[in-house]
N, CA, C and O of each residue as an XYZ file, in Angstrom:
916
protein
N      61.538    134.397      7.248
C      61.487    135.662      6.508
C      61.607    135.381      5.012
O      62.490    134.637      4.585
N      60.721    135.975      4.223
C      60.696    135.722      2.792
C      61.914    136.336      2.100
O      62.255    137.497      2.329
N      62.562    135.535      1.251
C      63.740    136.009      0.536
C      63.346    137.021     -0.527
O      62.433    136.778     -1.315
N      64.038    138.159     -0.548
C      63.743    139.205     -1.511
C      64.174    138.779     -2.915
O      65.094    137.980     -3.088
N      63.496    139.325     -3.891
C      63.793    139.016     -5.289
C      64.711    140.088     -5.865
O      64.387    141.275     -5.823
N      65.848    139.674     -6.400
C      66.794    140.593     -7.038
C      66.973    140.158     -8.482
O      67.397    139.034     -8.750
N      66.651    141.045     -9.408
C      66.782    140.753    -10.833
C      67.628    141.843    -11.472
O      67.267    143.019    -11.453
N      68.762    141.434    -12.038
C      69.651    142.386    -12.698
C      70.002    143.558    -11.786
O      69.975    144.717    -12.200
N      70.336    143.228    -10.521
C      70.733    144.219     -9.518
C      69.597    145.130     -9.070
O      69.845    146.172     -8.463
N      68.381    144.760     -9.353
C      67.208    145.539     -8.933
C      66.431    144.734     -7.891
O      66.091    143.574     -8.124
N      66.151    145.352     -6.742
C      65.410    144.695     -5.681
C      63.915    144.907     -5.871
O      63.453    146.037     -6.028
N      63.163    143.807     -5.854
C      61.708    143.870     -5.911
C      61.143    143.297     -4.610
O      61.716    142.370     -4.039
N      60.012    143.850     -4.140
C      59.316    143.213     -3.034
C      57.883    142.924     -3.480
O      57.437    143.421     -4.514
N      57.170    142.124     -2.698
C      55.823    141.665     -3.076
C      54.864    142.840     -3.300
O      54.106    142.855     -4.270
N      54.906    143.817     -2.397
C      53.994    144.953     -2.502
C      54.226    145.731     -3.794
O      53.275    146.145     -4.456
N      55.501    145.928     -4.150
C      55.807    146.669     -5.373
C      55.293    145.923     -6.604
O      54.775    146.538     -7.537
N      55.436    144.607     -6.604
C      54.946    143.807     -7.726
C      53.451    144.034     -7.919
O      52.988    144.238     -9.041
N      52.698    143.998     -6.819
C      51.253    144.166     -6.899
C      50.873    145.581     -7.345
O      49.923    145.765     -8.105
N      51.618    146.569     -6.870
C      51.352    147.958     -7.275
C      51.535    148.111     -8.775
O      50.720    148.758     -9.433
N      52.612    147.514     -9.335
C      52.879    147.635    -10.769
C      51.794    146.970    -11.603
O      51.363    147.507    -12.624
N      51.357    145.793    -11.157
C      50.308    145.090    -11.900
C      49.031    145.929    -11.927
O      48.393    146.056    -12.972
N      48.656    146.501    -10.780
C      47.446    147.323    -10.706
C      47.577    148.577    -11.567
O      46.612    148.992    -12.209
N      48.764    149.181    -11.585
C      48.989    150.370    -12.404
C      48.779    150.056    -13.879
O      48.083    150.780    -14.591
N      49.391    148.972    -14.321
C      49.272    148.592    -15.733
C      47.832    148.280    -16.098
O      47.367    148.631    -17.182
N      47.135    147.623    -15.196
C      45.728    147.286    -15.450
C      44.880    148.555    -15.557
O      44.034    148.662    -16.444
N      45.105    149.519    -14.653
C      44.347    150.779    -14.696
C      44.622    151.548    -15.984
O      43.759    152.274    -16.477
N      45.827    151.385    -16.523
C      46.192    152.078    -17.759
C      45.782    151.292    -19.007
O      46.163    151.636    -20.127
N      45.001    150.233    -18.793
C      44.515    149.387    -19.900
C      45.642    148.730    -20.694
O      45.516    148.509    -21.898
N      46.741    148.421    -20.012
C      47.826    147.701    -20.649
C      47.493    146.210    -20.706
O      46.636    145.727    -19.966
N      48.167    145.503    -21.574
C      47.963    144.061    -21.700
C      48.649    143.370    -20.523
O      49.876    143.282    -20.476
N      47.851    142.883    -19.574
C      48.425    142.208    -18.410
C      48.221    140.694    -18.487
O      48.226    140.005    -17.467
N      48.043    140.187    -19.705
C      48.058    138.739    -19.884
C      49.489    138.257    -19.684
O      50.426    139.054    -19.722
N      49.657    136.974    -19.475
C      51.003    136.427    -19.291
C      51.901    136.800    -20.470
O      53.024    137.267    -20.280
N      51.395    136.589    -21.698
C      52.199    136.862    -22.888
C      52.527    138.341    -23.013
O      53.645    138.712    -23.372
N      51.530    139.194    -22.710
C      51.764    140.638    -22.806
C      52.830    141.108    -21.842
O      53.667    141.938    -22.198
N      52.812    140.587    -20.619
C      53.820    140.967    -19.631
C      55.179    140.404    -20.021
O      56.197    141.082    -19.882
N      55.198    139.170    -20.508
C      56.458    138.568    -20.937
C      57.111    139.386    -22.050
O      58.329    139.560    -22.064
N      56.301    139.886    -22.978
C      56.835    140.633    -24.123
C      57.299    142.031    -23.738
O      58.287    142.527    -24.279
N      56.591    142.671    -22.803
C      56.856    144.082    -22.518
C      57.504    144.375    -21.169
O      58.230    145.361    -21.037
N      57.251    143.532    -20.161
C      57.769    143.795    -18.824
C      58.324    142.511    -18.196
O      57.817    142.067    -17.166
N      59.349    141.911    -18.794
C      59.859    140.631    -18.271
C      60.345    140.705    -16.828
O      60.210    139.733    -16.085
N      60.906    141.837    -16.418
C      61.369    141.973    -15.029
C      60.199    141.775    -14.063
O      60.323    141.087    -13.050
N      59.070    142.385    -14.394
C      57.895    142.278    -13.543
C      57.402    140.839    -13.484
O      56.997    140.362    -12.424
N      57.435    140.153    -14.607
C      56.996    138.759    -14.640
C      57.870    137.888    -13.753
O      57.354    137.092    -12.968
N      59.197    138.029    -13.868
C      60.111    137.227    -13.064
C      59.894    137.486    -11.573
O      59.916    136.563    -10.759
N      59.684    138.769    -11.230
C      59.465    139.112     -9.829
C      58.145    138.522     -9.334
O      58.065    138.050     -8.200
N      57.113    138.546    -10.173
C      55.808    138.027     -9.779
C      55.864    136.533     -9.485
O      55.308    136.071     -8.489
N      56.539    135.776    -10.356
C      56.588    134.328    -10.134
C      57.557    133.959     -9.007
O      57.596    132.810     -8.565
N      58.331    134.933     -8.550
C      59.155    134.708     -7.357
C      58.274    134.696     -6.111
O      58.465    133.876     -5.213
N      57.304    135.618     -6.065
C      56.488    135.764     -4.866
C      55.173    134.984     -4.912
O      54.599    134.673     -3.869
N      54.696    134.667     -6.125
C      53.433    133.970     -6.259
C      53.649    132.650     -7.011
O      54.658    132.469     -7.693
N      52.694    131.743     -6.874
C      52.830    130.438     -7.500
C      52.946    130.543     -9.014
O      53.652    129.751     -9.638
N      52.266    131.502     -9.602
C      52.297    131.717    -11.050
C      51.740    133.101    -11.344
O      51.293    133.792    -10.429
N      51.759    133.517    -12.603
C      51.295    134.849    -12.983
C      49.797    135.011    -12.692
O      49.358    136.070    -12.245
N      49.027    133.965    -12.947
C      47.602    134.040    -12.676
C      47.317    134.350    -11.220
O      46.436    135.157    -10.921
N      48.053    133.718    -10.302
C      47.872    133.975     -8.874
C      48.243    135.414     -8.530
O      47.586    136.039     -7.698
N      49.287    135.943     -9.162
C      49.702    137.324     -8.905
C      48.604    138.295     -9.322
O      48.304    139.249     -8.604
N      48.002    138.048    -10.494
C      46.924    138.908    -10.993
C      45.709    138.844    -10.071
O      45.124    139.873     -9.732
N      45.336    137.635     -9.669
C      44.182    137.482     -8.780
C      44.422    138.133     -7.420
O      43.489    138.656     -6.812
N      45.671    138.104     -6.938
C      45.998    138.731     -5.653
C      45.782    140.245     -5.705
O      45.618    140.891     -4.670
N      45.784    140.803     -6.918
C      45.577    142.242     -7.102
C      44.095    142.579     -7.275
O      43.740    143.730     -7.530
N      43.229    141.561     -7.134
C      41.794    141.798     -7.263
C      41.322    141.865     -8.701
O      40.245    142.397     -8.974
N      42.111    141.333     -9.629
C      41.782    141.365    -11.054
C      41.311    139.987    -11.498
O      41.905    138.972    -11.133
N      40.238    139.956    -12.288
C      39.718    138.693    -12.812
C      40.670    138.187    -13.889
O      40.724    138.744    -14.986
N      41.412    137.145    -13.583
C      42.418    136.636    -14.516
C      41.805    136.193    -15.836
O      42.425    136.365    -16.886
N      40.608    135.631    -15.809
C      39.978    135.156    -17.041
C      39.691    136.293    -18.019
O      39.645    136.083    -19.231
N      39.499    137.504    -17.479
C      39.186    138.649    -18.345
C      40.420    139.253    -19.000
O      40.297    140.000    -19.970
N      41.606    138.944    -18.489
C      42.814    139.550    -19.057
C      43.655    138.543    -19.842
O      44.657    138.913    -20.453
N      43.252    137.280    -19.829
C      43.993    136.273    -20.594
C      43.768    136.479    -22.080
O      42.682    136.881    -22.498
N      44.776    136.210    -22.868
C      44.628    136.292    -24.315
C      43.730    135.156    -24.797
O      43.693    134.077    -24.205
N      43.019    135.420    -25.869
C      42.031    134.458    -26.343
C      42.654    133.180    -26.897
O      42.046    132.112    -26.827
N      43.867    133.283    -27.448
C      44.508    132.092    -27.993
C      44.870    131.170    -26.841
O      45.688    131.515    -25.989
N      44.263    130.009    -26.824
C      44.439    129.095    -25.690
C      45.214    127.858    -26.107
O      44.902    127.215    -27.109
N      46.222    127.543    -25.323
C      46.971    126.306    -25.515
C      46.428    125.264    -24.536
O      46.065    125.590    -23.406
N      46.378    124.039    -24.975
C      46.012    122.933    -24.100
C      47.189    121.965    -24.053
O      48.075    122.013    -24.906
N      47.194    121.092    -23.057
C      48.258    120.097    -22.974
C      48.289    119.232    -24.229
O      49.358    118.892    -24.736
N      47.111    118.882    -24.718
C      47.021    118.044    -25.916
C      47.660    118.729    -27.120
O      48.430    118.122    -27.863
N      47.321    120.016    -27.298
C      47.858    120.751    -28.439
C      49.369    120.941    -28.315
O      50.101    120.835    -29.300
N      49.820    121.219    -27.114
C      51.255    121.403    -26.882
C      52.014    120.125    -27.221
O      53.045    120.173    -27.893
N      51.511    118.991    -26.760
C      52.164    117.714    -27.034
C      52.191    117.416    -28.528
O      53.183    116.897    -29.041
N      51.105    117.742    -29.227
C      51.061    117.526    -30.674
C      52.112    118.377    -31.386
O      52.783    117.909    -32.306
N      52.250    119.650    -30.946
C      53.234    120.539    -31.558
C      54.660    120.091    -31.245
O      55.538    120.151    -32.106
N      54.886    119.648    -30.021
C      56.218    119.155    -29.656
C      56.583    117.921    -30.473
O      57.721    117.786    -30.923
N      55.628    117.027    -30.664
C      55.875    115.822    -31.447
C      56.157    116.171    -32.905
O      57.023    115.570    -33.541
N      55.421    117.145    -33.424
C      55.636    117.572    -34.813
C      57.046    118.122    -35.005
O      57.726    117.797    -35.978
N      57.473    118.962    -34.061
C      58.801    119.561    -34.151
C      59.883    118.510    -33.947
O      60.933    118.553    -34.587
N      59.616    117.560    -33.045
C      60.570    116.478    -32.816
C      60.774    115.653    -34.084
O      61.900    115.274    -34.407
N      59.676    115.372    -34.808
C      59.765    114.591    -36.050
C      60.551    115.320    -37.128
O      61.104    114.695    -38.033
N      60.599    116.656    -37.026
C      61.377    117.457    -37.975
C      62.854    117.493    -37.583
O      63.676    118.132    -38.241
N      63.169    116.784    -36.485
C      64.546    116.649    -36.000
C      65.154    117.989    -35.596
O      66.349    118.218    -35.783
N      64.326    118.870    -35.045
C      64.844    120.145    -34.540
C      65.472    119.938    -33.160
O      65.176    118.967    -32.463
N      66.339    120.868    -32.790
C      66.988    120.836    -31.476
C      65.935    121.057    -30.393
O      65.146    121.998    -30.474
N      65.922    120.185    -29.373
C      64.920    120.266    -28.310
C      65.511    120.720    -26.977
O      64.834    120.634    -25.952
N      66.738    121.193    -26.963
C      67.318    121.668    -25.710
C      66.601    122.937    -25.251
O      66.021    123.660    -26.062
N      66.645    123.194    -23.969
C      65.923    124.310    -23.359
C      66.207    125.640    -24.071
O      65.286    126.309    -24.538
N      67.468    126.011    -24.146
C      67.838    127.309    -24.697
C      67.487    127.442    -26.174
O      66.963    128.470    -26.601
N      67.773    126.411    -26.945
C      67.532    126.484    -28.387
C      66.041    126.513    -28.689
O      65.605    127.253    -29.570
N      65.260    125.724    -27.976
C      63.813    125.706    -28.227
C      63.182    127.032    -27.818
O      62.281    127.534    -28.491
N      63.657    127.589    -26.719
C      63.156    128.895    -26.284
C      63.416    129.954    -27.361
O      62.573    130.817    -27.605
N      64.580    129.883    -27.997
C      64.926    130.861    -29.032
C      64.082    130.693    -30.288
O      63.651    131.682    -30.881
N      63.838    129.438    -30.704
C      63.136    129.172    -31.957
C      61.613    129.243    -31.830
O      60.930    129.697    -32.747
N      61.090    128.795    -30.693
C      59.633    128.699    -30.534
C      59.200    129.270    -29.180
O      58.693    128.526    -28.341
N      59.387    130.566    -28.952
C      59.111    131.143    -27.628
C      57.670    130.972    -27.158
O      57.439    130.698    -25.980
N      56.693    131.130    -28.058
C      55.296    131.033    -27.635
C      54.955    129.611    -27.178
O      54.355    129.418    -26.121
N      55.344    128.625    -27.981
C      55.097    127.234    -27.611
C      55.878    126.864    -26.355
O      55.374    126.153    -25.486
N      57.097    127.345    -26.269
C      57.947    127.058    -25.111
C      57.286    127.514    -23.808
O      57.221    126.756    -22.841
N      56.803    128.746    -23.791
C      56.212    129.278    -22.561
C      54.833    128.681    -22.294
O      54.406    128.588    -21.143
N      54.135    128.277    -23.358
C      52.871    127.564    -23.151
C      53.148    126.222    -22.474
O      52.378    125.780    -21.623
N      54.253    125.579    -22.858
C      54.631    124.303    -22.244
C      54.947    124.492    -20.766
O      54.558    123.671    -19.936
N      55.653    125.574    -20.434
C      55.935    125.864    -19.028
C      54.641    126.151    -18.270
O      54.464    125.737    -17.125
N      53.752    126.863    -18.934
C      52.446    127.211    -18.344
C      51.685    125.966    -17.910
O      51.184    125.899    -16.788
N      51.598    124.981    -18.797
C      50.759    123.809    -18.538
C      51.478    122.665    -17.823
O      50.850    121.904    -17.086
N      52.792    122.538    -18.035
C      53.494    121.384    -17.470
C      54.368    121.740    -16.269
O      54.830    120.854    -15.551
N      54.597    123.052    -16.048
C      55.360    123.468    -14.874
C      56.841    123.588    -15.095
O      57.504    124.356    -14.397
N      57.388    122.854    -16.049
C      58.816    122.948    -16.373
C      59.046    122.344    -17.748
O      58.213    121.591    -18.253
N      60.163    122.673    -18.339
C      60.507    122.117    -19.652
C      60.770    120.619    -19.535
O      60.438    119.853    -20.440
N      61.351    120.217    -18.449
C      61.605    118.790    -18.233
C      60.302    117.999    -18.230
O      60.224    116.928    -18.832
N      59.278    118.522    -17.554
C      57.990    117.837    -17.521
C      57.358    117.752    -18.903
O      56.774    116.732    -19.268
N      57.482    118.841    -19.673
C      56.898    118.858    -21.013
C      57.584    117.844    -21.916
O      56.924    117.122    -22.663
N      58.915    117.790    -21.846
C      59.675    116.839    -22.657
C      59.338    115.401    -22.265
O      59.191    114.530    -23.123
N      59.220    115.170    -20.986
C      58.902    113.827    -20.494
C      57.507    113.393    -20.934
O      57.255    112.206    -21.142
N      56.598    114.371    -21.076
C      55.214    114.064    -21.445
C      55.101    113.485    -22.850
O      54.123    112.805    -23.158
N      56.087    113.744    -23.703
C      56.060    113.168    -25.055
C      57.028    111.986    -25.163
O      57.375    111.551    -26.262
N      57.455    111.480    -24.013
C      58.266    110.267    -23.992
C      59.736    110.449    -24.261
O      60.438    109.480    -24.550
N      60.223    111.693    -24.169
C      61.644    111.943    -24.408
C      62.435    111.884    -23.112
O      61.921    112.207    -22.041
N      63.685    111.469    -23.220
C      64.600    111.482    -22.083
C      65.168    112.890    -21.970
O      65.942    113.326    -22.822
N      64.778    113.600    -20.912
C      65.185    114.996    -20.764
C      66.700    115.159    -20.791
O      67.210    116.112    -21.380
N      67.417    114.244    -20.163
C      68.875    114.360    -20.095
C      69.505    114.355    -21.485
O      70.549    114.971    -21.697
N      68.877    113.668    -22.426
C      69.430    113.594    -23.780
C      69.231    114.887    -24.560
O      69.893    115.115    -25.573
N      68.314    115.738    -24.086
C      68.077    117.009    -24.773
C      69.008    118.102    -24.283
O      69.124    119.153    -24.913
N      69.671    117.859    -23.161
C      70.541    118.884    -22.584
C      71.886    118.894    -23.285
O      72.479    117.847    -23.544
N      72.351    120.083    -23.582
C      73.659    120.231    -24.223
C      74.727    120.347    -23.144
O      74.727    121.297    -22.361
N      75.609    119.406    -23.107
C      76.688    119.448    -22.117
C      77.567    120.667    -22.364
O      78.040    120.903    -23.475
N      77.772    121.435    -21.291
C      78.630    122.620    -21.371
C      78.237    123.546    -22.524
O      79.097    124.088    -23.218
N      76.911    123.723    -22.722
C      76.460    124.571    -23.827
C      76.877    126.030    -23.632
O      77.051    126.759    -24.609
N      77.037    126.458    -22.385
C      77.494    127.821    -22.124
C      78.731    127.788    -21.231
O      78.862    126.934    -20.354
N      79.609    128.710    -21.466
C      80.781    128.915    -20.621
C      81.004    130.418    -20.558
O      80.415    131.164    -21.340
N      81.838    130.866    -19.645
C      82.133    132.297    -19.551
C      82.681    132.830    -20.868
O      82.301    133.911    -21.319
N      83.584    132.056    -21.484
C      84.192    132.486    -22.735
C      83.165    132.586    -23.868
O      83.180    133.530    -24.658
N      82.268    131.584    -23.928
C      81.266    131.592    -24.991
C      80.286    132.744    -24.822
O      79.864    133.355    -25.804
N      79.924    133.041    -23.580
C      79.015    134.155    -23.321
C      79.629    135.475    -23.785
O      78.979    136.254    -24.482
N      80.872    135.722    -23.401
C      81.533    136.973    -23.778
C      81.690    137.082    -25.290
O      81.531    138.160    -25.862
N      82.001    135.972    -25.927
C      82.129    135.963    -27.389
C      80.791    136.286    -28.040
O      80.734    137.050    -29.003
N      79.718    135.706    -27.516
C      78.386    135.942    -28.067
C      77.977    137.399    -27.907
O      77.402    137.988    -28.822
N      78.269    137.981    -26.751
C      77.930    139.388    -26.514
C      78.666    140.291    -27.506
O      78.084    141.223    -28.061
N      79.935    140.009    -27.719
C      80.715    140.830    -28.660
C      80.167    140.702    -30.078
O      80.132    141.678    -30.827
N      79.745    139.508    -30.435
C      79.181    139.299    -31.774
C      77.867    140.066    -31.932
O      77.621    140.674    -32.974
N      77.031    140.035    -30.903
C      75.769    140.767    -30.948
C      76.020    142.265    -31.033
O      75.331    142.977    -31.764
N      77.007    142.739    -30.284
C      77.342    144.165    -30.313
C      77.818    144.581    -31.701
O      77.443    145.644    -32.197
N      78.641    143.747    -32.324
C      79.168    144.069    -33.656
C      78.061    144.130    -34.710
O      78.208    144.791    -35.738
N      76.954    143.436    -34.446
C      75.816    143.437    -35.372
C      74.840    144.576    -35.078
O      73.841    144.745    -35.778
N      75.137    145.353    -34.040
C      74.274    146.475    -33.689
C      73.011    146.077    -32.950
O      72.030    146.820    -32.953
N      73.024    144.905    -32.313
C      71.855    144.415    -31.572
C      71.649    145.231    -30.296
O      72.614    145.586    -29.618
N      70.398    145.524    -29.975
C      70.064    146.221    -28.731
C      70.356    145.276    -27.566
O      69.726    144.225    -27.448
N      71.300    145.642    -26.713
C      71.728    144.783    -25.612
C      71.024    145.078    -24.297
O      71.453    144.593    -23.250
N      69.960    145.860    -24.328
C      69.219    146.103    -23.091
C      68.541    144.816    -22.659
O      68.215    143.966    -23.487
N      68.332    144.679    -21.368
C      67.767    143.455    -20.787
C      66.444    143.082    -21.449
O      66.246    141.939    -21.861
N      65.537    144.061    -21.546
C      64.213    143.801    -22.107
C      64.299    143.399    -23.573
O      63.644    142.444    -23.992
N      65.098    144.117    -24.356
C      65.201    143.829    -25.788
C      65.807    142.461    -26.053
O      65.412    141.780    -26.999
N      66.762    142.053    -25.226
C      67.390    140.757    -25.419
C      66.361    139.635    -25.319
O      66.372    138.709    -26.130
N      65.476    139.712    -24.336
C      64.438    138.690    -24.196
C      63.405    138.801    -25.314
O      62.957    137.790    -25.854
N      63.036    140.014    -25.655
C      62.002    140.210    -26.672
C      62.473    139.737    -28.038
O      61.668    139.255    -28.835
N      63.768    139.866    -28.320
C      64.305    139.497    -29.629
C      64.803    138.057    -29.706
O      65.392    137.654    -30.709
N      64.571    137.289    -28.657
C      64.937    135.876    -28.706
C      66.332    135.554    -28.219
O      66.797    134.426    -28.384
N      67.019    136.533    -27.614
C      68.374    136.300    -27.122
C      68.406    136.156    -25.600
O      69.455    136.313    -24.976
N      67.243    135.855    -25.007
C      67.152    135.698    -23.563
C      68.097    134.668    -22.972
O      68.611    134.881    -21.874
N      68.352    133.532    -23.673
C      69.263    132.536    -23.108
C      70.650    133.088    -22.781
O      71.295    132.627    -21.838
N      71.113    134.075    -23.558
C      72.427    134.669    -23.283
C      72.388    135.407    -21.948
O      73.328    135.332    -21.157
N      71.288    136.117    -21.709
C      71.133    136.858    -20.459
C      71.053    135.891    -19.280
O      71.695    136.094    -18.249
N      70.254    134.835    -19.449
C      70.094    133.857    -18.373
C      71.414    133.174    -18.049
O      71.740    132.968    -16.880
N      72.171    132.824    -19.082
C      73.475    132.199    -18.866
C      74.421    133.174    -18.170
O      75.233    132.770    -17.338
N      74.314    134.458    -18.511
C      75.151    135.474    -17.869
C      74.822    135.589    -16.389
O      75.716    135.730    -15.554
N      73.519    135.527    -16.066
C      73.111    135.559    -14.654
C      73.749    134.404    -13.891
O      74.173    134.556    -12.745
N      73.810    133.251    -14.545
C      74.332    132.053    -13.896
C      75.850    132.123    -13.705
O      76.355    131.815    -12.625
N      76.589    132.533    -14.769
C      78.051    132.508    -14.723
C      78.678    133.767    -14.121
O      79.742    133.702    -13.506
N      78.001    134.937    -14.305
C      78.600    136.191    -13.853
C      77.834    136.847    -12.696
O      78.325    137.796    -12.086
N      76.640    136.343    -12.398
C      75.853    136.930    -11.324
C      74.818    137.923    -11.799
O      73.810    138.140    -11.126
N      75.054    138.540    -12.968
C      74.085    139.477    -13.530
C      74.464    139.790    -14.972
O      75.603    139.577    -15.389
N      73.502    140.295    -15.720
C      73.738    140.731    -17.101
C      74.702    141.915    -17.113
O      75.539    142.028    -18.009
N      74.588    142.780    -16.135
C      75.462    143.950    -16.029
C      76.924    143.533    -15.954
O      77.768    144.087    -16.659
N      77.225    142.556    -15.100
C      78.607    142.120    -14.931
C      79.163    141.514    -16.212
O      80.330    141.716    -16.545
N      78.325    140.770    -16.928
C      78.781    140.169    -18.181
C      79.128    141.253    -19.202
O      80.142    141.162    -19.893
N      78.278    142.277    -19.291
C      78.549    143.370    -20.228
C      79.822    144.124    -19.847
O      80.622    144.485    -20.710
N      79.997    144.353    -18.561
C      81.184    145.067    -18.101
C      82.458    144.304    -18.437
O      83.493    144.908    -18.717
N      82.382    142.960    -18.409
C      83.545    142.136    -18.739
C      83.975    142.321    -20.190
O      85.138    142.110    -20.533
N      83.037    142.714    -21.032
C      83.368    142.937    -22.452
C      83.715    144.394    -22.728
O      84.024    144.757    -23.863
N      83.664    145.232    -21.690
C      84.000    146.649    -21.854
C      82.868    147.491    -22.395
O      83.094    148.614    -22.844
N      81.633    146.964    -22.360
C      80.481    147.696    -22.881
C      79.937    148.639    -21.810
O      79.890    148.290    -20.630
N      79.526    149.838    -22.230
C      78.986    150.847    -21.315
C      77.588    150.429    -20.870
O      76.601    150.701    -21.555
N      77.516    149.777    -19.734
C      76.231    149.276    -19.226
C      75.271    150.416    -18.912
O      74.078    150.305    -19.194
N      75.761    151.506    -18.337
C      74.903    152.629    -17.976
C      74.260    153.251    -19.205
O      73.111    153.688    -19.158
N      75.013    153.290    -20.317
C      74.452    153.829    -21.556
C      73.304    152.983    -22.059
O      72.307    153.508    -22.555
N      73.444    151.664    -21.931
C      72.388    150.753    -22.353
C      71.154    150.932    -21.483
O      70.030    150.945    -21.986
N      71.364    151.071    -20.168
C      70.238    151.260    -19.258
C      69.492    152.556    -19.560
O      68.263    152.595    -19.489
N      70.234    153.629    -19.902
C      69.576    154.895    -20.208
C      68.695    154.761    -21.447
O      67.587    155.297    -21.483
N      69.189    154.042    -22.471
C      68.402    153.837    -23.683
C      67.169    152.998    -23.384
O      66.096    153.241    -23.936
N      67.323    152.004    -22.505
C      66.203    151.130    -22.169
C      65.108    151.913    -21.456
O      63.926    151.732    -21.749
N      65.491    152.783    -20.520
C      64.510    153.569    -19.782
C      63.759    154.521    -20.714
O      62.562    154.752    -20.540
N      64.476    155.077    -21.712
C      63.821    156.002    -22.635
C      62.848    155.274    -23.551
O      61.850    155.849    -23.986
N      63.138    154.002    -23.847
C      62.347    153.277    -24.838
C      60.964    152.898    -24.339
O      59.976    153.188    -25.012
N      60.861    152.252    -23.168
C      59.554    151.814    -22.687
C      59.583    151.562    -21.190
O      59.711    150.413    -20.767
N      59.467    152.608    -20.373
C      59.494    152.410    -18.927
C      58.182    151.833    -18.424
O      57.131    152.042    -19.030
N      58.244    151.106    -17.315
C      57.036    150.626    -16.671
C      56.334    151.803    -16.010
O      56.978    152.675    -15.427
N      55.015    151.820    -16.106
C      54.247    152.942    -15.581
C      54.594    153.212    -14.123
O      54.512    152.325    -13.273
N      54.986    154.463    -13.851
C      55.260    154.875    -12.482
C      56.518    154.289    -11.894
O      56.669    154.255    -10.673
N      57.437    153.820    -12.744
C      58.627    153.158    -12.208
C      59.592    154.159    -11.603
O      59.954    155.126    -12.273
N      60.024    153.968    -10.360
C      60.980    154.880     -9.726
C      62.378    154.620    -10.241
O      62.607    153.643    -10.954
N      63.306    155.471     -9.893
C      64.684    155.278    -10.300
C      65.227    153.988     -9.725
O      64.941    153.637     -8.581
N      66.011    153.282    -10.523
C      66.577    152.011    -10.090
C      67.858    152.241     -9.315
O      68.715    153.011     -9.745
N      67.995    151.588     -8.186
C      69.226    151.676     -7.419
C      70.269    150.784     -8.054
O      69.965    149.675     -8.494
N      71.488    151.264     -8.102
C      72.557    150.476     -8.703
C      73.357    149.784     -7.608
O      73.244    150.092     -6.422
N      74.177    148.824     -8.067
C      75.043    148.129     -7.117
C      74.337    146.953     -6.492
O      73.171    146.682     -6.778
N      75.067    146.250     -5.624
C      74.479    145.100     -4.954
C      74.695    143.844     -5.750
O      74.954    143.911     -6.952
N      74.598    142.715     -5.121
C      74.800    141.446     -5.809
C      73.483    140.831     -6.202
O      72.617    140.638     -5.349
N      73.305    140.518     -7.467
C      72.071    139.916     -7.945
C      72.002    138.452     -7.571
O      73.028    137.786     -7.436
N      70.767    137.946     -7.402
C      70.570    136.531     -7.145
C      70.892    135.755     -8.400
O      70.366    136.082     -9.465
N      71.734    134.740     -8.320
C      72.088    133.954     -9.483
C      70.883    133.112     -9.892
O      70.349    132.337     -9.100
N      70.469    133.282    -11.143
C      69.299    132.567    -11.629
C      69.701    131.708    -12.812
O      70.183    132.228    -13.818
N      69.511    130.412    -12.710
C      69.817    129.528    -13.810
C      68.673    129.553    -14.806
O      67.506    129.543    -14.414
N      68.998    129.585    -16.100
C      67.994    129.749    -17.139
C      66.852    128.759    -17.017
O      65.698    129.137    -17.222
N      67.133    127.499    -16.689
C      66.102    126.479    -16.661
C      65.135    126.668    -15.500
O      64.085    126.027    -15.467
N      65.468    127.535    -14.549
C      64.601    127.733    -13.403
C      63.859    129.069    -13.446
O      63.048    129.353    -12.563
N      64.128    129.895    -14.466
C      63.579    131.235    -14.490
C      62.058    131.251    -14.435
O      61.473    131.989    -13.641
N      61.408    130.437    -15.278
C      59.976    130.513    -15.374
C      59.316    129.160    -15.128
O      58.245    128.887    -15.670
N      59.943    128.313    -14.318
C      59.365    127.012    -14.080
C      58.106    127.081    -13.228
O      57.301    126.150    -13.249
N      57.917    128.178    -12.470
C      56.673    128.370    -11.730
C      55.787    129.268    -12.582
O      55.734    130.480    -12.375
N      55.108    128.676    -13.522
C      54.390    129.450    -14.526
C      52.899    129.421    -14.281
O      52.428    128.918    -13.262
N      52.162    129.973    -15.238
C      50.727    130.023    -15.133
C      50.095    128.655    -15.014
O      50.606    127.680    -15.566
N      49.013    128.576    -14.314
C      48.236    127.346    -14.204
C      46.960    127.518    -15.012
O      46.137    126.604    -15.070
């Protein structure tokens, strides 16, 4: 029996994923990988749970993937050249930090190499040396959330990823089980944040979300390792 996908306490099934993709396509929304990542990250995570990659999910819906891809094309050669350039500038190459600084290149690397480890290895780097030992802890996550709140940052799930703070959410999923639980630990009104998120940009035809339940723990490095081919 196929394991159901739970993201931030929301249950997704394969049929629902396909219905959402078709709805967005009919509404002439951007259903390229980048467009979905920017606007509907929950849908993207659910799609790569059930399908090998985003392209396979789109094709399963009867949509020509080549017609919805963005024109800007990354190749393995170009990705390696950009990684080498950034490496020579002595920038941090750890998963979380690189995702924050260079999201487009980061996800292109996942797209072509399958994982960040594979991309790093392709330029001759020792992946283990790029990992920050104990880079996240429960205490550090809660401190970071409080700092973001004090700055007036939008703490909704979608906004956190869109604004480059996705690693905090991913770490929260790993240490607390969900973003909701991490926010509750800091005393933040999670329901208020969800209401603002729904008002800002709901997915077409999205039904009310059921609350409660235990979310599947997702480690940041595994979130999008099954990416586009």
